[in-house]
C-alpha positions in Angstrom: 109.1 114.2 93.5 108.0 112.3 96.9 108.3 108.4 97.7 105.8 106.2 96.3 103.3 106.5 99.0 103.5 109.7 98.5 102.5 109.8 95.2 99.3 107.9 95.9 97.5 111.2 97.1 98.7 110.9 100.8 97.9 107.8 101.7 99.1 104.5 100.3 99.2 104.3 96.2 98.0 100.6 96.2 94.8 99.4 96.9 93.2 95.5 97.7 93.4 94.0 94.0 96.1 95.7 92.6 98.7 93.6 91.2 102.2 93.8 92.2 105.6 92.7 91.3 108.3 92.2 94.3 112.0 91.5 93.6 112.9 88.7 96.1 116.6 88.5 96.7 118.0 84.8 96.5 121.1 82.9 97.4 122.1 79.3 95.8 124.4 77.6 94.0 122.0 76.9 90.9 120.2 80.2 90.1 116.3 79.5 88.6 115.9 80.4 85.0 114.1 83.7 86.0 116.8 84.6 88.0 117.7 88.4 87.4 121.1 90.8 88.7 122.8 87.3 89.0 126.1 87.7 90.9 128.2 85.3 91.3 130.2 84.8 94.9 134.0 85.8 94.9 134.9 82.0 95.5 132.8 80.6 92.6 130.6 78.2 95.1 127.0 80.1 94.6 125.3 83.1 93.3 123.2 86.1 94.8 120.2 87.0 92.6 116.9 88.3 92.9 113.4 86.7 91.2 110.5 88.6 90.1 107.3 87.6 92.4 103.5 88.5 91.1 101.6 88.8 93.9 97.8 90.3 94.7 97.4 93.6 97.4 95.0 91.7 99.6 94.2 94.5 102.3 96.1 98.1 103.1 96.7 98.3 106.5 96.8 101.2 108.4 99.9 101.4 109.3 101.2 101.4 105.9 101.5 98.0 105.1 100.7 95.5 102.9 98.4 92.1 103.0 99.8 90.4 100.1 98.5 86.8 98.5 101.1 84.9 96.7 100.8 82.8 93.9 100.8 79.4 96.2 98.4 81.4 98.6 100.8 82.2 101.1 99.9 85.6 102.8 102.7 88.1 103.2 103.2 91.6 105.0 105.6 94.4 103.1 105.9 98.0 103.8 104.2 99.9 101.3 107.7 101.8 100.6 109.9 98.6 100.1 111.9 99.6 97.3 111.7 96.0 96.1 108.1 96.6 95.2 106.4 98.0 92.5 102.7 98.0 90.6 102.7 95.7 87.8 102.9 97.3 84.3 99.9 96.9 82.1 102.1 94.1 79.8 102.8 92.1 83.1 99.4 92.1 84.1 98.2 91.2 80.7 101.2 89.1 79.6 101.7 87.3 82.7 98.5 87.3 83.8 98.8 83.4 84.6 102.1 83.9 86.9 99.6 86.2 89.4 97.6 84.6 91.9 93.9 83.6 90.6 95.3 82.9 87.1 94.2 84.6 83.7 91.2 86.6 85.2 93.0 89.2 87.0 93.9 91.7 84.1 92.5 94.8 85.3 93.0 98.1 83.5 
């Protein structure tokens, strides 16, 4: 099977309005409650971890990147082929709808 981008039939598998989940890398001495993949530093002074970010695709750009809208209204640009980015699963779109931009009205199929 090919990459995620190829799986969409030649172009990007994403389209405007799609809900996506991005696994953001973080570093802190106090991880958040939603931290996953938690790894302590060798000297115990901090942690490396990841946090799931729930975003919406605004636009698919011609160069294969995506313009993304964050929960707080910021815009980001990420590559559609980024391994940290994936489509939201049906249960995330349903049960975690409030974590995506624009709240609960976002459930789609």
